[in-house]
Backbone as JSON Lines, residues from 0, in Angstrom:
{"i":0,"aa":"M","n":[1.09,-1.35,0.04],"ca":[-0.15,0.09,-0.29],"c":[0.76,1.1,0.22]}
{"i":1,"aa":"V","n":[0.69,2.3,-0.77],"ca":[1.48,3.03,-0.81],"c":[-0.11,3.97,-0.23]}
{"i":2,"aa":"R","n":[1.41,5.41,1.11],"ca":[0.39,6.02,1.38],"c":[1.9,7.53,1.56]}
{"i":3,"aa":"W","n":[0.43,8.77,1.16],"ca":[1.22,9.82,0.62],"c":[1.22,10.26,1.93]}
{"i":4,"aa":"R","n":[2.27,11.3,2.32],"ca":[2.63,12.15,3.59],"c":[2.68,12.72,3.18]}
{"i":5,"aa":"A","n":[2.59,14.43,3.55],"ca":[3.35,15.81,3.21],"c":[4.41,16.08,3.2]}
{"i":6,"aa":"F","n":[5.31,17.0,2.97],"ca":[6.45,17.21,3.3],"c":[6.38,18.61,1.99]}
{"i":7,"aa":"E","n":[6.84,19.71,2.71],"ca":[7.52,21.1,2.03],"c":[9.08,20.67,1.7]}
{"i":8,"aa":"L","n":[9.21,21.07,0.4],"ca":[10.67,21.35,0.29],"c":[11.47,22.51,0.52]}
{"i":9,"aa":"R","n":[10.55,23.73,0.49],"ca":[10.84,25.04,1.38],"c":[9.61,25.3,1.86]}
{"i":10,"aa":"P","n":[9.55,25.11,3.57],"ca":[8.21,25.33,3.91],"c":[8.93,26.83,4.53]}
{"i":11,"aa":"E","n":[8.19,28.31,4.87],"ca":[8.55,28.95,5.48],"c":[9.19,28.63,6.63]}
{"i":12,"aa":"P","n":[10.0,29.9,6.57],"ca":[10.89,30.71,6.06],"c":[12.26,30.61,4.99]}
{"i":13,"aa":"V","n":[11.65,29.29,4.66],"ca":[12.49,28.56,3.34],"c":[12.97,29.8,2.25]}
{"i":14,"aa":"E","n":[13.56,29.86,1.95],"ca":[13.78,31.39,0.33],"c":[12.87,30.4,-0.55]}
{"i":15,"aa":"L","n":[12.26,30.11,-1.49],"ca":[11.73,29.65,-2.9],"c":[12.68,29.94,-3.66]}
{"i":16,"aa":"L","n":[13.24,28.92,-4.73],"ca":[13.57,28.79,-5.81],"c":[13.1,29.15,-6.73]}
{"i":17,"aa":"D","n":[14.49,30.23,-7.34],"ca":[13.66,31.05,-8.59],"c":[13.39,30.16,-10.06]}
{"i":18,"aa":"P","n":[12.14,30.14,-10.37],"ca":[12.09,29.11,-11.4],"c":[12.55,29.26,-12.64]}
{"i":19,"aa":"Q","n":[13.34,30.06,-13.26],"ca":[13.93,30.6,-13.59],"c":[15.44,30.58,-14.08]}
{"i":20,"aa":"G","n":[16.25,30.09,-12.67],"ca":[17.25,30.26,-12.23],"c":[17.81,28.83,-12.55]}
{"i":21,"aa":"D","n":[19.29,28.99,-12.76],"ca":[20.34,27.94,-12.84],"c":[19.81,26.34,-12.64]}
{"i":22,"aa":"Y","n":[19.64,26.64,-10.93],"ca":[19.75,25.09,-10.79],"c":[18.32,24.56,-11.28]}
{"i":23,"aa":"L","n":[16.91,24.79,-10.73],"ca":[15.94,24.86,-12.1],"c":[15.87,24.13,-13.16]}
{"i":24,"aa":"T","n":[16.71,25.16,-13.53],"ca":[16.49,25.13,-15.4],"c":[17.43,23.97,-15.53]}
{"i":25,"aa":"S","n":[18.25,23.58,-15.01],"ca":[19.41,22.79,-15.29],"c":[18.72,20.98,-14.77]}
{"i":26,"aa":"A","n":[18.25,21.36,-13.5],"ca":[17.64,19.77,-12.83],"c":[16.15,19.13,-14.32]}
{"i":27,"aa":"W","n":[15.86,20.5,-14.4],"ca":[14.59,20.1,-15.16],"c":[15.64,19.18,-16.68]}
{"i":28,"aa":"K","n":[16.37,20.53,-16.98],"ca":[16.95,19.51,-18.48],"c":[17.55,18.57,-18.39]}
{"i":29,"aa":"N","n":[18.39,18.04,-17.43],"ca":[19.43,17.64,-17.13],"c":[18.57,15.4,-17.04]}
{"i":30,"aa":"H","n":[17.45,16.2,-15.85],"ca":[16.81,14.79,-15.1],"c":[15.64,14.98,-15.11]}
{"i":31,"aa":"V","n":[15.3,16.06,-14.6],"ca":[13.34,15.81,-15.02],"c":[12.63,15.38,-16.5]}
{"i":32,"aa":"Y","n":[12.91,16.49,-17.33],"ca":[11.53,15.74,-18.96],"c":[13.35,14.49,-19.07]}
{"i":33,"aa":"P","n":[13.89,14.26,-19.31],"ca":[14.63,12.9,-19.73],"c":[13.69,11.53,-19.32]}
{"i":34,"aa":"L","n":[13.5,12.29,-18.42],"ca":[13.05,10.97,-16.8],"c":[11.4,10.77,-17.7]}
{"i":35,"aa":"A","n":[10.22,12.36,-17.94],"ca":[9.89,12.01,-17.95],"c":[9.35,12.2,-19.11]}
{"i":36,"aa":"E","n":[9.86,12.33,-20.09],"ca":[9.86,11.46,-22.02],"c":[9.69,10.03,-21.53]}
{"i":37,"aa":"Q","n":[11.08,9.54,-20.57],"ca":[10.97,7.95,-21.12],"c":[10.0,7.15,-19.93]}
{"i":38,"aa":"M","n":[9.5,8.38,-19.27],"ca":[7.82,7.59,-18.87],"c":[7.02,7.64,-19.45]}
{"i":39,"aa":"G","n":[7.0,8.95,-20.92],"ca":[5.09,9.2,-20.99],"c":[4.48,10.32,-20.4]}
{"i":40,"aa":"M","n":[5.14,10.81,-19.59],"ca":[4.7,12.18,-18.87],"c":[4.76,13.54,-19.23]}
{"i":41,"aa":"P","n":[3.58,13.74,-19.85],"ca":[3.93,15.31,-20.51],"c":[4.25,16.61,-19.23]}
{"i":42,"aa":"L","n":[5.39,16.51,-18.67],"ca":[5.41,17.43,-17.36],"c":[6.2,18.77,-18.42]}
{"i":43,"aa":"Q","n":[6.03,20.25,-17.9],"ca":[6.59,20.98,-18.02],"c":[6.85,22.45,-16.06]}
{"i":44,"aa":"M","n":[7.98,22.37,-16.49],"ca":[8.92,23.22,-15.41],"c":[8.07,24.32,-15.28]}
{"i":45,"aa":"P","n":[7.22,24.24,-13.82],"ca":[6.33,24.9,-13.84],"c":[7.23,26.6,-14.12]}
{"i":46,"aa":"P","n":[6.09,27.48,-13.87],"ca":[6.89,28.61,-14.27],"c":[6.27,29.62,-13.21]}
{"i":47,"aa":"I","n":[6.74,29.07,-11.81],"ca":[6.28,30.21,-10.52],"c":[7.27,28.62,-9.31]}
{"i":48,"aa":"Q","n":[6.98,28.8,-8.09],"ca":[7.13,27.76,-7.23],"c":[6.26,28.58,-5.53]}
{"i":49,"aa":"P","n":[5.16,27.76,-6.14],"ca":[5.0,28.35,-4.58],"c":[4.87,27.63,-3.49]}
{"i":50,"aa":"R","n":[4.52,27.89,-2.56],"ca":[4.37,27.04,-0.95],"c":[3.32,26.15,-1.83]}
{"i":51,"aa":"S","n":[3.88,24.96,-0.73],"ca":[2.95,23.51,-1.1],"c":[2.03,23.36,-0.04]}
{"i":52,"aa":"R","n":[2.2,24.12,1.49],"ca":[1.66,23.44,2.94],"c":[0.13,23.68,2.16]}
{"i":53,"aa":"L","n":[-0.21,24.7,1.66],"ca":[-2.53,24.54,1.86],"c":[-2.82,23.59,0.81]}
{"i":54,"aa":"A","n":[-1.78,23.22,-0.33],"ca":[-2.05,22.14,-1.24],"c":[-1.84,20.75,-0.87]}
{"i":55,"aa":"H","n":[-1.43,20.44,0.62],"ca":[-1.2,19.24,1.48],"c":[-2.13,19.16,2.49]}
{"i":56,"aa":"A","n":[-2.99,20.45,3.01],"ca":[-3.92,19.95,3.9],"c":[-5.18,20.4,2.88]}
{"i":57,"aa":"A","n":[-5.0,20.2,1.69],"ca":[-6.16,20.06,0.74],"c":[-6.72,18.07,0.75]}
{"i":58,"aa":"V","n":[-5.03,17.82,0.13],"ca":[-5.31,16.7,0.66],"c":[-5.7,16.22,1.8]}
{"i":59,"aa":"K","n":[-4.51,16.33,2.47],"ca":[-5.84,15.84,3.7],"c":[-6.77,16.2,4.32]}
{"i":60,"aa":"W","n":[-7.58,17.22,3.85],"ca":[-9.11,17.34,3.75],"c":[-9.97,16.12,3.01]}
{"i":61,"aa":"A","n":[-9.17,15.67,1.68],"ca":[-10.16,15.35,1.09],"c":[-10.08,13.46,1.2]}
{"i":62,"aa":"A","n":[-8.77,13.5,2.37],"ca":[-8.79,11.61,2.53],"c":[-10.13,11.68,3.51]}
{"i":63,"aa":"T","n":[-10.77,12.69,4.64],"ca":[-12.06,12.41,5.73],"c":[-12.93,12.18,3.94]}
{"i":64,"aa":"Y","n":[-12.75,12.01,2.98],"ca":[-13.92,11.56,2.08],"c":[-13.39,10.55,1.16]}
{"i":65,"aa":"E","n":[-12.1,9.79,1.41],"ca":[-11.1,8.84,1.17],"c":[-11.37,9.15,-0.74]}
{"i":66,"aa":"R","n":[-10.7,10.36,-1.21],"ca":[-10.59,11.09,-2.23],"c":[-9.39,11.63,-2.84]}
{"i":67,"aa":"Q","n":[-8.36,11.45,-0.95],"ca":[-6.96,11.86,-1.87],"c":[-6.4,11.87,-2.76]}
{"i":68,"aa":"D","n":[-6.01,10.52,-3.17],"ca":[-5.12,9.94,-4.26],"c":[-5.56,11.03,-5.32]}
{"i":69,"aa":"E","n":[-7.13,11.39,-5.68],"ca":[-7.86,11.97,-6.82],"c":[-7.0,13.63,-6.72]}
{"i":70,"aa":"L","n":[-7.09,13.67,-5.56],"ca":[-7.02,15.03,-5.27],"c":[-5.23,15.26,-5.14]}
{"i":71,"aa":"H","n":[-4.71,14.26,-4.83],"ca":[-3.2,14.5,-5.74],"c":[-2.73,14.6,-6.65]}
{"i":72,"aa":"L","n":[-3.91,13.26,-7.15],"ca":[-3.2,13.49,-8.66],"c":[-3.45,15.11,-9.0]}
{"i":73,"aa":"V","n":[-4.27,15.29,-8.95],"ca":[-5.83,16.68,-10.12],"c":[-4.16,17.71,-9.2]}
{"i":74,"aa":"I","n":[-4.08,18.23,-8.49],"ca":[-2.88,18.9,-7.72],"c":[-1.56,18.92,-8.55]}
{"i":75,"aa":"F","n":[-0.7,17.66,-8.72],"ca":[0.08,17.03,-8.96],"c":[-0.02,17.53,-10.65]}
{"i":76,"aa":"R","n":[-1.01,17.46,-11.74],"ca":[-1.14,17.88,-12.41],"c":[-1.24,18.76,-13.5]}
{"i":77,"aa":"A","n":[-1.89,19.83,-12.22],"ca":[-2.34,21.17,-12.4],"c":[-1.03,22.49,-12.23]}
{"i":78,"aa":"F","n":[0.31,21.17,-11.21],"ca":[1.47,22.0,-11.26],"c":[2.23,21.45,-12.45]}
{"i":79,"aa":"F","n":[2.14,20.63,-12.56],"ca":[3.76,20.23,-13.21],"c":[3.07,20.2,-14.95]}
{"i":80,"aa":"E","n":[1.96,20.05,-15.4],"ca":[1.69,19.78,-16.62],"c":[0.73,21.46,-16.91]}
{"i":81,"aa":"H","n":[-0.19,22.29,-16.47],"ca":[-0.13,23.39,-16.56],"c":[0.2,24.72,-15.64]}
{"i":82,"aa":"G","n":[0.73,24.73,-14.57],"ca":[1.54,25.72,-13.83],"c":[0.64,26.16,-12.81]}
{"i":83,"aa":"L","n":[-0.47,25.76,-12.53],"ca":[-0.99,26.68,-11.65],"c":[-0.46,26.63,-10.34]}
{"i":84,"aa":"D","n":[-0.65,28.1,-9.42],"ca":[-0.3,28.18,-8.47],"c":[-0.83,27.49,-7.13]}
{"i":85,"aa":"I","n":[-0.39,26.36,-7.11],"ca":[-1.37,25.18,-6.15],"c":[-0.58,26.29,-4.35]}
{"i":86,"aa":"G","n":[-0.25,27.35,-4.83],"ca":[-0.38,28.06,-3.23],"c":[-1.32,28.56,-3.12]}
{"i":87,"aa":"K","n":[-2.36,28.89,-3.84],"ca":[-3.72,29.89,-3.24],"c":[-4.66,28.71,-3.39]}
{"i":88,"aa":"I","n":[-5.42,29.18,-2.59],"ca":[-6.46,28.81,-1.81],"c":[-7.51,28.81,-3.36]}
{"i":89,"aa":"E","n":[-7.91,29.53,-3.99],"ca":[-9.16,29.57,-4.77],"c":[-8.47,28.41,-6.53]}
{"i":90,"aa":"V","n":[-7.5,28.28,-6.32],"ca":[-6.71,26.81,-7.36],"c":[-7.09,25.67,-6.79]}
{"i":91,"aa":"L","n":[-6.8,25.48,-5.51],"ca":[-7.66,24.39,-4.53],"c":[-8.82,24.39,-4.78]}
{"i":92,"aa":"I","n":[-9.11,25.39,-4.89],"ca":[-11.27,24.82,-4.78],"c":[-12.07,24.57,-5.99]}
{"i":93,"aa":"K","n":[-11.4,24.89,-7.11],"ca":[-11.66,24.8,-7.96],"c":[-11.24,23.73,-8.8]}
{"i":94,"aa":"L","n":[-9.76,22.82,-8.26],"ca":[-9.84,21.89,-8.54],"c":[-10.48,20.31,-7.99]}
{"i":95,"aa":"A","n":[-10.88,21.09,-6.39],"ca":[-11.64,20.11,-5.89],"c":[-13.16,19.76,-6.53]}
{"i":96,"aa":"A","n":[-13.33,20.93,-6.73],"ca":[-14.74,21.28,-7.38],"c":[-15.13,20.4,-8.93]}
{"i":97,"aa":"D","n":[-13.88,20.6,-9.39],"ca":[-14.02,20.15,-10.64],"c":[-13.79,18.1,-10.73]}
{"i":98,"aa":"L","n":[-13.63,18.01,-9.49],"ca":[-13.76,16.35,-8.72],"c":[-14.63,16.41,-8.22]}
{"i":99,"aa":"G","n":[-16.13,16.94,-8.22],"ca":[-17.02,16.76,-7.2],"c":[-17.18,16.75,-5.48]}
{"i":100,"aa":"L","n":[-15.96,17.29,-5.27],"ca":[-15.64,17.37,-4.22],"c":[-16.37,18.68,-3.24]}
{"i":101,"aa":"D","n":[-16.92,19.38,-3.06],"ca":[-17.57,20.64,-1.89],"c":[-16.05,21.53,-1.81]}
{"i":102,"aa":"P","n":[-16.55,22.65,-2.53],"ca":[-15.93,23.7,-2.07],"c":[-15.29,24.42,-1.33]}
{"i":103,"aa":"E","n":[-16.81,24.57,-1.18],"ca":[-16.94,25.73,0.49],"c":[-16.75,24.79,1.14]}
{"i":104,"aa":"A","n":[-16.92,23.78,1.4],"ca":[-16.2,22.68,2.91],"c":[-14.47,23.04,3.22]}
{"i":105,"aa":"L","n":[-14.26,22.8,1.82],"ca":[-12.33,22.84,1.14],"c":[-11.79,24.0,2.02]}
{"i":106,"aa":"N","n":[-12.89,25.26,1.58],"ca":[-12.51,26.48,1.5],"c":[-12.37,26.43,2.75]}
{"i":107,"aa":"V","n":[-13.62,26.57,3.58],"ca":[-13.78,26.72,5.25],"c":[-12.66,25.61,6.0]}
{"i":108,"aa":"S","n":[-12.3,24.7,5.64],"ca":[-10.77,24.0,6.19],"c":[-9.32,24.88,5.85]}
{"i":109,"aa":"L","n":[-9.23,24.71,4.7],"ca":[-8.09,26.2,4.62],"c":[-7.96,27.39,4.92]}
{"i":110,"aa":"V","n":[-9.27,27.98,5.52],"ca":[-8.83,28.94,5.84],"c":[-9.07,29.08,7.66]}
{"i":111,"aa":"N","n":[-9.44,28.22,8.0],"ca":[-9.43,27.85,8.88],"c":[-8.14,26.67,10.04]}
{"i":112,"aa":"H","n":[-7.18,26.64,8.75],"ca":[-6.03,26.29,9.25],"c":[-6.47,24.09,9.77]}
{"i":113,"aa":"E","n":[-7.41,23.52,9.28],"ca":[-8.33,22.77,10.34],"c":[-7.33,21.43,10.35]}
{"i":114,"aa":"F","n":[-6.04,21.84,8.91],"ca":[-4.93,20.49,8.72],"c":[-3.85,20.51,8.5]}
{"i":115,"aa":"I","n":[-3.42,21.59,9.28],"ca":[-2.44,22.19,9.18],"c":[-1.33,21.27,10.43]}
{"i":116,"aa":"D","n":[-1.65,20.94,11.09],"ca":[-1.02,20.35,12.71],"c":[-1.46,18.98,11.53]}
{"i":117,"aa":"K","n":[-1.36,18.42,10.99],"ca":[-1.86,17.03,10.63],"c":[-0.14,16.74,9.3]}
{"i":118,"aa":"V","n":[0.13,18.06,8.8],"ca":[1.09,18.71,7.82],"c":[2.49,18.07,8.08]}
{"i":119,"aa":"I","n":[2.21,19.51,9.14],"ca":[3.78,19.35,10.62],"c":[3.72,18.35,11.05]}
{"i":120,"aa":"G","n":[3.04,17.51,11.34],"ca":[3.05,16.29,12.0],"c":[3.61,15.56,11.21]}
{"i":121,"aa":"D","n":[3.21,14.97,9.47],"ca":[3.84,14.35,8.87],"c":[5.97,14.61,8.31]}
{"i":122,"aa":"E","n":[5.71,16.44,8.28],"ca":[7.26,16.48,8.12],"c":[7.77,16.37,9.3]}
{"i":123,"aa":"E","n":[7.37,16.51,10.44],"ca":[8.2,16.27,11.45],"c":[9.03,15.08,11.56]}
{"i":124,"aa":"D","n":[7.64,13.71,11.11],"ca":[8.0,12.43,11.3],"c":[8.93,12.14,10.01]}
{"i":125,"aa":"A","n":[9.27,13.0,9.08],"ca":[9.53,12.65,7.66],"c":[11.72,13.54,8.31]}
{"i":126,"aa":"R","n":[11.45,14.31,9.04],"ca":[12.9,15.05,9.66],"c":[13.09,14.11,9.88]}
{"i":127,"aa":"R","n":[12.45,13.53,11.68],"ca":[13.17,12.62,12.09],"c":[13.77,11.03,11.3]}
{"i":128,"aa":"I","n":[13.06,11.04,10.83],"ca":[13.42,9.83,9.47],"c":[15.39,9.65,8.4]}
{"i":129,"aa":"G","n":[14.9,11.32,8.69],"ca":[16.3,11.82,7.77],"c":[15.62,11.88,6.34]}
{"i":130,"aa":"V","n":[14.64,12.28,5.89],"ca":[14.05,12.82,4.41],"c":[14.74,13.85,3.92]}
{"i":131,"aa":"R","n":[14.92,14.59,3.09],"ca":[14.96,15.5,2.12],"c":[14.82,15.83,0.9]}
{"i":132,"aa":"A","n":[14.5,14.69,0.57],"ca":[13.93,14.98,-0.78],"c":[12.96,14.04,-1.22]}
{"i":133,"aa":"V","n":[11.95,14.92,-2.56],"ca":[10.66,13.86,-2.4],"c":[10.98,13.74,-3.88]}
{"i":134,"aa":"P","n":[9.58,12.64,-4.47],"ca":[9.05,11.5,-3.7],"c":[9.83,10.77,-2.58]}
{"i":135,"aa":"A","n":[9.93,10.44,-1.63],"ca":[10.85,9.38,-0.7],"c":[10.04,8.05,-0.32]}
{"i":136,"aa":"F","n":[10.35,7.0,-0.61],"ca":[9.92,5.7,-0.29],"c":[10.75,4.92,0.87]}
{"i":137,"aa":"V","n":[10.12,4.91,1.53],"ca":[10.53,4.8,3.22],"c":[9.48,3.51,3.89]}
{"i":138,"aa":"T","n":[9.43,2.32,3.76],"ca":[9.24,1.49,4.9],"c":[9.53,1.02,6.1]}
{"i":139,"aa":"E","n":[9.05,1.13,7.55],"ca":[9.58,0.38,8.35],"c":[10.62,1.48,8.86]}
{"i":140,"aa":"G","n":[10.31,3.08,8.69],"ca":[10.94,4.0,9.18],"c":[12.37,4.15,8.25]}
{"i":141,"aa":"R","n":[12.82,3.19,7.45],"ca":[13.79,3.53,6.75],"c":[13.75,4.0,5.11]}
{"i":142,"aa":"I","n":[14.69,4.8,4.63],"ca":[14.34,5.4,3.38],"c":[14.92,4.49,2.46]}
{"i":143,"aa":"L","n":[14.2,3.83,1.28],"ca":[14.55,3.44,0.55],"c":[15.43,3.71,-0.28]}
{"i":144,"aa":"A","n":[14.65,4.93,-0.87],"ca":[15.03,5.61,-2.59],"c":[14.46,7.13,-2.16]}
{"i":145,"aa":"A","n":[15.09,8.55,-2.62],"ca":[14.28,9.54,-2.28],"c":[14.6,9.94,-4.03]}
{"i":146,"aa":"G","n":[14.04,11.28,-4.29],"ca":[13.77,11.93,-5.51],"c":[13.73,10.55,-6.29]}
{"i":147,"aa":"V","n":[13.24,10.82,-7.89],"ca":[12.4,10.58,-8.99],"c":[13.17,9.59,-9.27]}
{"i":148,"aa":"Q","n":[12.62,8.5,-9.08],"ca":[12.95,7.05,-9.85],"c":[12.3,6.74,-10.89]}
{"i":149,"aa":"S","n":[12.95,5.93,-11.67],"ca":[12.62,4.87,-13.02],"c":[11.4,3.72,-12.61]}
{"i":150,"aa":"A","n":[10.91,3.3,-13.39],"ca":[9.57,2.64,-13.22],"c":[11.21,1.44,-12.84]}
{"i":151,"aa":"D","n":[11.61,1.12,-13.3],"ca":[12.12,-0.3,-12.65],"c":[12.46,-0.63,-11.77]}
{"i":152,"aa":"R","n":[13.19,0.6,-10.89],"ca":[13.71,1.25,-9.74],"c":[12.7,0.84,-9.26]}
{"i":153,"aa":"L","n":[11.87,1.63,-9.32],"ca":[10.5,1.08,-8.22],"c":[10.08,0.0,-7.93]}
{"i":154,"aa":"Q","n":[9.95,-0.88,-9.09],"ca":[9.54,-2.04,-9.46],"c":[10.37,-3.1,-8.21]}
{"i":155,"aa":"D","n":[11.69,-2.94,-8.34],"ca":[12.78,-3.36,-7.94],"c":[12.66,-3.52,-6.01]}
{"i":156,"aa":"L","n":[12.64,-1.63,-6.17],"ca":[12.42,-1.72,-4.8],"c":[10.96,-2.45,-4.0]}
{"i":157,"aa":"L","n":[9.9,-2.34,-4.95],"ca":[8.66,-3.03,-4.48],"c":[9.11,-4.55,-3.89]}
{"i":158,"aa":"A","n":[9.43,-5.6,-4.83],"ca":[9.65,-6.6,-4.93],"c":[10.73,-7.31,-3.35]}
{"i":159,"aa":"G","n":[11.69,-5.72,-3.6],"ca":[12.44,-5.76,-2.52],"c":[12.23,-6.01,-0.84]}
{"i":160,"aa":"V","n":[10.5,-5.29,-0.77],"ca":[9.88,-5.21,0.37],"c":[9.29,-6.21,0.42]}
{"i":161,"aa":"G","n":[8.43,-7.01,-0.65],"ca":[7.56,-7.55,-0.13],"c":[8.46,-9.35,-0.21]}
{"i":162,"aa":"S","n":[9.32,-9.02,-0.25],"ca":[10.24,-10.27,-0.21],"c":[11.21,-10.15,1.5]}
{"i":163,"aa":"G","n":[11.05,-8.77,1.87],"ca":[11.57,-8.15,3.13],"c":[13.66,-8.31,2.66]}
{"i":164,"aa":"V","n":[14.04,-8.09,1.25],"ca":[15.19,-8.08,1.29],"c":[15.53,-6.2,0.54]}
{"i":165,"aa":"F","n":[15.73,-5.65,1.1],"ca":[15.78,-4.02,0.31],"c":[17.18,-4.11,-0.28]}
{"i":166,"aa":"P","n":[17.09,-3.34,-1.21],"ca":[17.95,-3.22,-3.17],"c":[18.58,-2.06,-1.87]}
{"i":167,"aa":"L","n":[20.04,-2.21,-2.23],"ca":[20.85,-0.99,-1.63],"c":[20.5,0.33,-2.44]}
{"i":168,"aa":"I","n":[21.21,1.66,-2.24],"ca":[20.46,2.22,-2.91],"c":[22.23,2.98,-3.13]}
């Protein structure tokens, strides 16, 4: 079973990266685009670098309706395929509404910070075990891999988890 946990790469007050800066431009050119092409994913380098805490809180809210995987996917696509600012409540509300979720209920939840403690709790758990990159693949409190992985690498990891033998990283 895969369980998504919240993790902000750059929570406040950490400075956001320049979307046109050398680091992101190089990372996308040399790593993200080649892997996305190999995996058939239509990713585009987002023109913005928003804070993601509210997006994580929205996914936690969607979990109360057992719709977290769906909302997580549309948020991912909104950011990485369409360059939308997933740090804005109005964007998150529209995405939820497009899934048939109650936009007003999500708005109330986000404005009242109902799930922020759960997001922060996930982040504290991640820091405690040493997660510094996402996605991170963790089992039994052990990081198996961090960062984007190929499909073959993920299959190897899952096979290792099932057998109790974890491949070296």
